[in-house]
N, C-alpha and C positions, 0 to 999 in steps of 0.2 A: 503493498499499501503503499501511498505517496502521504505524509505529510511534514506540517508545518506543525516548530515549537516557538516557539516566543517563551520567551524568557532563557533559553537555550544556554545562556552563557553563568546561567548559576548554580544556585548549590544540588538544584537535582535535575536543572540540565540536563546539565554534561553528566553523568551517569544515564540516566534515562536515553539521550541518543545514544550514549553507544550500547545497550539495554535495546532499542531500533535498529538499531545498524547489526546489530547480533545474529537477528531474530531475519532479518532477509528488504527488513523498508528504506524506500527511498527518504532520507529526510532532511528538510531543508529549516532551518533556525536562525531565529530570529533576532538582532543582536545590536547595538547601538554604536559600536566602536569596531575598529579594524583590532584588534590584538584581540577582542572578543569573536572575531568571521575565524584568526587565522585556529584559535581554539577547536574553534566545531567543523572546520578542513582539515584539521589532524585527525578528528574522531570519525572523518568519513563521513563529514555531511552535508550539504551546501549551505553558505549562506545570506542571509539577507542581511543588508544593511538598512536597519530601519526604527525611526522612533516613532515609538508609541502614541507619540499625542500629535501624529502625523496622521491622518487619517489617509489621504488619498497616496503617500508611501504608501503604507501596510498594505490597506488593500490591491495596490503594484505589486507587491510581494511576494501576497496570501497568492494573488493571481497566475505568475509568470513560476509561483511554486506549481504550480497545477492538482494541491492539497485536496485532499479527498474528506479530507479528516486534520482539525486543530486543536492542539493540546495549550491551555493559556497555564502558563508558570508564570505569569508575571508577579516580580515584587520588588522590594528595595529596601534589604532591612541593613543592617548595622555588623560588620562585626561580632561585635560587642551589645548585650543586650541591655546592657545600661543605656547605651547610645539610643531605645528604642524612643525614648518620647520626644524627640530631635526626627527622630528620621520620617514619623507616622504621619504622618503628613501629603506625603511625595506617596508613603509608601499608599496610603490612601486613595490620590488621586491616580495612584500610574491604575491598581487594581480597576476603578468603576470607568474613570475616563478613557486611563490607554487599552484595557480590559474593550470596555464597552465600542472603542471602536474595532478593537479586531473581531468582537462579533458582528459586530455592522460589512465591515469586511465579512464575514466567516457564513452571513449570509445574501453578501447579493454575487457572489464565487460560485452559491449556494453547493456549499460542501455540505456532507452526509455525518457529520457530529463535530459536535462539541466540547472536549471534555477540559471545564473546571478547574484546582485547586481553590479548596476550599478547607474549611476549620474544625479539627476531630474534639479539638479541649474548649469549646467557649457551650459548653452545652444544658439545659437546661437543667438547672436540680433535678435530683428525684431517684426512688433509690433503685440499688444496683447500678450497672454499664448500661449506658446510655447507647438505643441500637440509631437508627436511620429517619425511625418515625421522632422521633424527639429534636426541636426546634434550637433554635440555638436563641443563649441569654441573653435579647436586646436592652433588658432593662436591671442589667448588673447595675455592680461602678460605674464611675465614669466613662474611665480609657475602654473598660472590657465589654463595655454597654453598647461602643462604636463600632469593635471590632461586629463584635456579634454582629452590630444593624450593619456592619461593609459583608461580612461575609453573608449575609439574609440576603441583601441586594444582589449577590455577586451566581447565588443560586434560585432566587426566582429569575434574573437575567435567561441561566442556561435552561432553565426549566418549563418555560414560556412556555403553552402549547407554537407550534413553528415547524416551518418548515427539517428543521436542523435537528435534531438527535440530543440532547443534552445529560451531559454526566457530572457528577460532583463524584472529585473524591478527599472526603474529608479526612483528611492528614494529617496525625498525631505530631506530638515536636519529634522536627529529623533529629535525626545522630548520626555521627558515623565523616566519613571525614567532610571538608569544609564547611560543620557546623557547626552550631554555639555547643553544643557538645560530643565533644571530642579533647583528648586532650590536650590537642590544640588548641581549640574553641574560647570565643571568650564566655561563657559559662564555666569553665574549667578555671580562668583566669580570674574570672567572680566568688569561683570555690576558694581559691586559692590565697587568696587574695581577702577574706571571711565576711565576703560579701552575697553568702549563699544561703541568709540565716528558713530557719525553719519558724515558722507566725503561728502561735499559739499549740496546739496541737496535732497541727501538721495532716489535716485529714483529705485533704481534698483529695485526691488523687490525678495524676499524673499518666496520660496513655499516647508513649515514642513512639515511632517509625525509625529505622535503617534508613538511612537513605537511598541502599541500593534495592531496600528490598519496596522500597515505595517505588521508585523507578520502574521495577517487576509488577505491580500493579497495576503498576496506569498502560505496559504495553500491553496489558489481560485487559484492561476495559475499552480497547479500543474492535474487538470483539463483544462487548457485552449486552446484557441488553442495559441498554439508561437509567437515568436513576440516580443515585444518589448510596456510595460505599463508603462506610468508613476505612478507612488506610490506615490501620495501631497493631502491635503486636499482643501478643499474648499474653501479655503483664504487669496490665492496669494497678499503677504501687502509689501507695499513698505516699505524701511528699515525709515524711514522718521516718521512711524507713529508705527511696527512695532516694533523699540529697543523702546524706552520708551514706550511704553504697554509693556513686556518683562521686564525692569528693573524697572519699578514699583512691577509688578507680582511679583519678585525675592526680596523685599524691599530694590532694590537700589536707590537711589539718578537717578531724571532725567541724561541722558545722554550726554556728551559734544559735543560741534561742532567743526570742524575743517576744515580748509579750506580744496581745495581737492590739494595745492601744499603743506599746512601744511602738510597736511599724508602720501605726499611721501616722502617728505623728512624724516617721521618719521619711520614711519610703512614699508613704497616701494609703489609701482604701483597693487599690486595683491590689500593689503587694500582699494586702492581707485579704484578699479573694483568692490572688492566683494561690494561695498557703493553706487555703481551708476549706475552699468552695469549688474549686472546677473539680468535672464529674468526669469520669474515664468511661470511654465508648467500649463497647462491642465489635469483634471484626468477626462476625459469625457468616453473613452475609455474605461478606468478600470472599471468605474462607471456603462457604461453601457454591459461586457463582464466578470468584475467578482464579481458586483453587491458591488462592493466597496462604502462604506459608512463609512467611514471617518468623527469622533467629528471636535465640531469647535476647533479653535486652542487656545489654552486653556488663553493668559491672551490676549489676543480680545475683 
């Protein structure tokens, strides 16, 4: 198949293109820079240099690729999660406006399927793990709510009735090479600097997925039934267990503990929410329909 990947030089873009090429697909990756284009060509893909905020250029690149499937992995994230507030506005604009240009181009070029990056961690609270019928928590603390609203808009855009088949992949927190959760990643730096505390009882449940497993699942979604899939591993883990194991894995001392009140004063409401209320996701649907077989979370 001919496939067009936007965000192709990002953390998931590179392993995704590697997997698609391995499976024999013809891949065009969209990037903004010559350096990104060189990386894509080295992986065996064609490169389209285009600015997601320029709709005419995006449509031209997609039309020239003759792709039948578009995969939207557009993000603008910092190397260190501590810097996320400074990046959030552009990241949101890129996903909504830039991704909107890509989606409009896909409609104009009459592609068959559109695969959208979603979120597997901003899920509405409730007992147990959340399946794909659970919506996103759009009324949480301010930063979490805005993120959940953004992902909800992406899901609605992708899944609304239209000529294109829509697939949303709700990825867990990425870990592995070129992600925050890796021995040389930003979260590891935070852990070693004692900046990754456990807040309150640390009862929030975090779902992760290895970046290469996410790429394999994305490739499987090329031919799966349209709809939403949680792309998370088999090990959703409470913060009070997960974070100390992660710290040890990256050579950091045990994490500090903060009361909710202290964390709220130092880092704000969102930090408390991440530690106390995030809900883990079930991957049962992906295991059944995508034959998803994620590796065990490496630091457990």
